[in-house]
C-alpha positions, -999 to 999 in steps of 0.1 A, spaced: 3 -3 1 9 35 -10 12 52 27 12 87 31 35 107 58 36 142 74 73 159 65 92 162 99 102 193 99 67 207 92 52 185 115 81 201 140 71 235 134 31 225 140 43 217 172 62 250 178 31 268 169 13 248 198 41 268 222 32 300 203 -6 295 212 1 290 249 16 324 249 -11 337 232 -35 323 262 -52 352 282 -58 320 308 -23 315 311 -2 336 336 14 367 322 48 356 333 44 320 322 35 338 285 66 350 285 82 325 292 61 301 259 77 329 239 110 321 249 108 285 243 92 294 213 124 317 204 144 289 217 130 264 196 133 282 160 165 290 166 180 251 170 156 244 138 176 271 121 209 256 136 198 222 130 172 214 104 173 238 82 210 230 71 196 196 66 173 206 44 199 230 23 222 198 22 195 177 9 192 201 -21 226 199 -31 225 159 -36 212 145 -66 184 124 -57 154 113 -74 123 133 -88 103 123 -59 130 153 -36 111 180 -24 139 197 -2 131 227 -21 96 227 -17 98 218 22 124 246 25 99 269 13 70 260 29 92 259 61 98 294 56 65 305 49 54 294 79 85 305 102 74 340 87 38 338 101 46 327 128 71 352 139 40 380 131 18 363 153 51 363 178 55 401 174 12 408 180 13 384 209 43 406 222 38 437 218 -3 439 216 -11 416 244 19 410 265 36 445 269 4 462 275 -4 437 301 25 444 321 20 481 321 -10 472 336 12 456 366 31 488 371 59 471 342 71 488 318 93 470 298 106 494 265 104 476 232 114 497 202 109 532 218 127 559 233 142 555 268 131 582 289 146 610 314 135 593 345 154 565 338 184 573 319 208 582 347 204 549 355 210 534 321 242 554 318 253 545 351 248 508 339 266 516 304 298 527 321 302 508 351 291 474 338 288 474 291 317 493 284 337 469 296 326 436 274 321 463 243 344 457 215 336 478 180 351 467 144 350 492 115 336 468 90 358 481 56 386 466 85 375 434 93 403 411 90 407 373 104 407 385 136 368 389 139 342 364 127 309 370 139 298 342 165 268 316 155 238 332 170 250 361 189 239 395 190 256 423 170 244 460 165 251 476 128 261 515 139 263 538 109 281 571 116 292 602 102 319 622 105 336 651 78 310 634 51 327 599 52 302 576 66 315 540 84 301 512 93 309 499 128 301 462 142 293 463 181 290 437 200 258 429 220 273 413 250 243 387 264 266 358 273 285 386 297 256 403 313 218 394 316 198 411 280 175 430 310 181 464 330 155 466 362 155 497 371 125 511 400 117 550 393 81 567 404 63 529 414 72 516 380 99 487 371 113 499 340 130 473 318 154 478 292 170 456 267 207 463 269 204 467 230 186 496 236 215 508 265 243 506 235 222 524 211 214 555 231 253 558 241 266 556 208 279 594 210 297 583 240 316 553 223 320 577 187 323 614 196 323 641 174 301 619 151 265 619 139 252 587 148 229 579 114 213 544 126 216 513 146 206 479 135 206 447 153 214 417 134 230 379 141 245 347 118 228 315 123 255 287 116 252 250 113 255 234 145 262 197 139 294 185 148 317 170 123 329 140 142 349 114 129 344 81 150 376 67 146 389 43 172 423 58 179 428 94 197 410 111 221 376 117 211 366 140 239 395 163 223 382 156 193 347 173 203 365 201 224 381 209 189 347 208 172 327 226 197 355 259 188 348 252 152 309 252 157 312 292 156 325 291 122 299 272 105 284 274 74 255 305 78 218 293 74 203 325 82 210 365 85 187 385 106 186 417 110 163 446 119 137 461 99 154 498 83 191 486 72 201 504 40 199 482 15 235 490 5 248 480 38 229 450 38 251 439 1 281 452 23 275 422 50 265 399 34 298 402 9 315 407 41 309 371 56 303 353 27 265 352 32 254 343 -3 239 312 8 221 324 37 187 327 42 182 365 43 156 376 68 142 410 83 129 403 115 121 422 143 135 452 162 151 424 187 166 390 185 176 361 203 137 365 227 148 333 241 165 357 268 126 358 280 136 336 299 154 356 322 130 385 325 138 401 355 104 398 370 98 371 398 60 385 407 44 353 422 8 366 414 21 363 376 29 329 374 11 295 376 3 284 412 33 260 427 33 226 427 52 214 451 69 182 443 50 156 462 78 135 485 77 95 476 67 74 509 88 40 510 81 15 529 114 14 546 124 48 553 162 34 571 171 22 538 162 27 501 177 -4 489 157 -21 515 118 -5 507 136 -14 469 140 -53 475 104 -53 491 89 -36 462 92 -17 426 91 21 429 80 47 405 88 80 405 66 105 384 84 138 380 83 166 388 53 157 398 75 140 427 99 150 444 133 145 429 153 133 465 146 99 460 169 94 430 197 114 445 196 96 475 198 63 450 228 75 447 241 85 477 233 57 497 255 40 470 280 56 476 283 46 511 269 16 517 295 -3 531 281 -35 511 280 -17 475 309 -27 454 303 -17 417 276 13 405 273 18 370 256 43 351 244 64 317 251 101 316 234 116 286 230 155 296 244 159 333 235 190 356 260 219 353 261 215 391 251 175 393 249 161 429 245 128 411 283 131 394 292 145 429 276 112 448 296 93 422 330 109 429 322 103 463 313 68 459 346 66 441 366 81 468 350 55 488 365 23 473 339 14 448 341 3 415 322 30 392 318 33 354 300 58 340 287 58 303 293 96 291 279 103 260 302 133 244 280 143 213 244 151 233 238 178 213 248 215 228 259 197 262 295 182 249 312 205 265 297 203 301 296 169 295 334 166 290 342 191 319 323 165 339 339 133 328 372 147 333 361 154 369 346 118 373 380 107 355 403 130 375 382 108 408 390 78 399 361 66 381 360 47 348 348 69 318 335 48 290 335 76 262 307 74 231 303 46 209 315 52 175 288 57 150 261 53 179 250 75 210 243 60 242 206 73 248 197 49 276 190 60 311 201 33 331 218 26 364 227 -3 377 237 -10 418 256 -43 428 256 -54 466 270 -81 479 267 -95 514 275 -131 525 288 -139 494 256 -127 481 252 -108 452 221 -82 454 208 -60 422 192 -28 425 186 -9 393 171 27 377 155 23 340 139 60 329 119 78 307 140 110 306 180 121 324 192 115 356 195 154 359 181 174 386 180 205 369 156 193 341 132 168 363 118 200 381 100 205 340 102 175 319 75 152 331 92 113 331 91 85 345 122 67 368 114 30 383 133 19 408 137 -24 404 157 -53 422 142 -75 397 173 -93 390 163 -109 357 161 -76 343 190 -60 359 212 -88 351 206 -83 315 211 -45 322 248 -57 337 253 -75 304 245 -42 284 269 -27 304 298 -51 296 288 -47 262 289 -13 263 323 -8 280 335 -26 245 329 5 226 318 -16 198 288 -13 176 263 -41 178 263 -67 148 241 -97 137 269 -117 159 259 -104 193 252 -128 214 230 -111 242 197 -122 241 173 -98 258 143 -114 271 132 -85 294 146 -52 279 141 -40 247 174 -24 238 179 -8 204 205 -21 176 192 -58 196 158 -63 199 139 -28 202 123 -28 173 121 -64 160 100 -66 196 79 -32 190 69 -50 156 60 -82 175 40 -70 200 16 -46 170 14 -79 152 -1 -96 185 -30 -73 187 -34 -73 144 -36 -109 156 -65 -103 177 -84 -75 154 -87 -104 131 -101 -131 153 -131 -102 162 -115 -97 202 -109 -63 215 -72 -46 200 -57 -18 209 -23 1 214 -19 35 230 14 50 227 32 80 241 64 95 231 80 129 224 89 119 185 70 93 159 90 94 126 102 57 118 86 45 88 88 5 96 67 13 131 45 41 117 38 14 88 28 -14 110 6 8 131 -5 20 94 -13 -17 92 -27 -23 123 -57 5 122 -64 -14 89 -68 -47 105 -92 -27 130 -70 -20 160 -80 11 178 -45 36 185 -46 66 204 -10 84 201 1 112 224 29 128 201 41 161 216 63 172 188 71 155 153 48 134 141 50 119 107 22 94 107 -10 111 89 -41 101 108 -76 97 101 -70 85 65 -100 62 53 -86 28 47 -47 36 59 -56 50 95 -91 63 103 -90 43 138 -57 66 149 -63 95 169 -32 117 179 -30 140 207 -5 167 217 -3 179 250 16 212 262 10 224 293 37 241 324 54 209 326 72 194 289 56 164 283 87 137 281 82 104 290 78 70 269 52 46 272 42 20 250 6 -1 261 -4 -28 241 -44 -47 252 -28 -81 250 -66 -95 249 -70 -80 284 -34 -90 295 -23 -59 292 19 -51 287 32 -19 292 70 -8 286 86 23 295 120 39 284 138 65 266 131 51 230 115 75 205 107 64 176 124 81 154 150 71 127 180 81 148 166 62 183 161 32 164 190 29 139 218 50 157 213 52 194 216 27 221 182 30 238 165 9 264 129 4 274 122 -17 302 89 -37 311 65 -27 339 53 -58 359 45 -45 397 6 -43 389 5 -15 414 22 7 390 11 -9 356 -27 10 369 -4 42 383 7 47 347 -25 33 329 -47 61 349 -17 89 340 -23 81 304 -59 73 306 -66 110 319 -42 123 294 -65 107 266 -96 128 281 -75 158 281 -97 189 270 -78 219 280 -42 216 271 -44 187 243 -53 198 207 -57 168 176 -36 173 150 -56 167 118 -45 157 85 -36 189 73 -11 192 107 -32 220 124 -35 221 165 -76 215 164 -88 223 197 -109 197 214 -142 207 222 -153 208 262 -190 200 263 -190 189 296 -162 192 325 -127 203 318 -103 181 324 -62 193 326 -44 161 326 -16 174 344 -35 192 373 -57 157 376 -24 138 376 -7 160 403 -38 151 423 -38 117 419 -1 113 431 -10 137 460 -40 114 469 -17 83 467 11 88 485 
């Protein structure tokens, strides 16, 4: 059958549009709306740093006539243009006027008033000037190269009837993007961009300032790291991080009014002929709104304090895990129990070995510090650090070096693969008996992101499952890409490169067989991204056979729902709310004997073919019931959920009765259970 699919990148832009729609909601607290604008802007920056270069590269490759990369690039550019117009409307016509109602004046493309000029000038002379590095455009040499995604001002000055163009950096990496100052009972907030513009006459005395226009250049941010076996991969990646700022330009974004002759000069000076040249708004990098200098509680979400997970033996977490499996649902649950797992392991006299995978390490990671303590306490600690975690490479390298110095055995990236699994294993030995304790999670072991990513962390002492996990760690230590001759036969864990895709196909096929027999057959899958065509095609096949399929897909989704004869029984729901939906859950009806898996793997090409992922079965009936209840509530969400239709639109779900906001109800459910 000739199946149909959404385009990957247009689907992702549909998700970012959903983020923007949250910023437009009057029911969302004002500072949270500003945060959603920041998230939208940050997402879009990454799109131009990673996906646009991929589309541009595809156009250079001679492919069959069906290749439509040029058409997709054109559609993506058009969608982004429309979204940015909507972004500007939300910010300038909705958010900024509402801020003024709360005595907060954000200056946006308007002159700085006399009442706060003394404060802005003091800030300029005492703070900003230390970081400003003006460079004349006509004299640019090899010592100057605009950094990737950094902000600049092009100042046009005139002296003795001669025009000069000066490039000045906006040091938002060194200072806050905003200055907040009080006057007359009003909180005035000013972009540092405007403070620089306002004081250009002090930098260029005796000249006439003809104009000042902000711009930035976005470059390809993929690291071109060759996965050789020889040499220090950490050293190679560090060198590539430095080169990232020199990647080819994908977008040149500039503020309105930039004279055409100056635009031409900049394009020539920085070799931007192949970049997308876009006239944007007055300000760029509005992801910096994440640091908006107002913290009034009444303008934010009402806090949901992390719920403390009760354990049966408070004096010992490992004894509690030995009694029964434990699951943590972050951020609804307090993360301290996860930290305690590593802390107890570091001092427990019976713990001999600790293994863990770290994909994105928190900047001030308590977990990494606990592993250092464990090594210094004589434990054998093995940590697999993924050095190719995009945009976290430098931080991961820094921690890897600290861990190694403390005596931790560090295993670096596998050639040709990323290790994206979120797993940890502790081995205790007492009275000559070895006991296993494990953490298997859907998200990173990162206490920072755990505050706003919804994830599930299983703590278990299931020896059969954890013995398989030990075999996986032994295999990872070889730093070899798995092949068909590998000798690990996983019966419990689903591991990408070994059995994950095959097992998911078998589980879908089983539902197909039930449907063909006229029995109830259903599949519910929650993930971030759905792209891989083998599994999508299998879902199409299941839908045609009569299997009822519900998908909770937060971001990319190439599966096209609601097409008669292909996907008529498939619904796709997208939820965007105060927390980022991140957990992956796979629920198969199995003729009433339901099976549930959770884990790190989205159904994307990269997860299936280019990563080590781990999904794990949920055997504990109480935990299984919890997960089913959570997913069931999300499927009924009619406040924050939307349906994805056949045209990739975010379609609101009608509310004809009780309003169901799944994240709020899940928080209440967990609080009541504890």
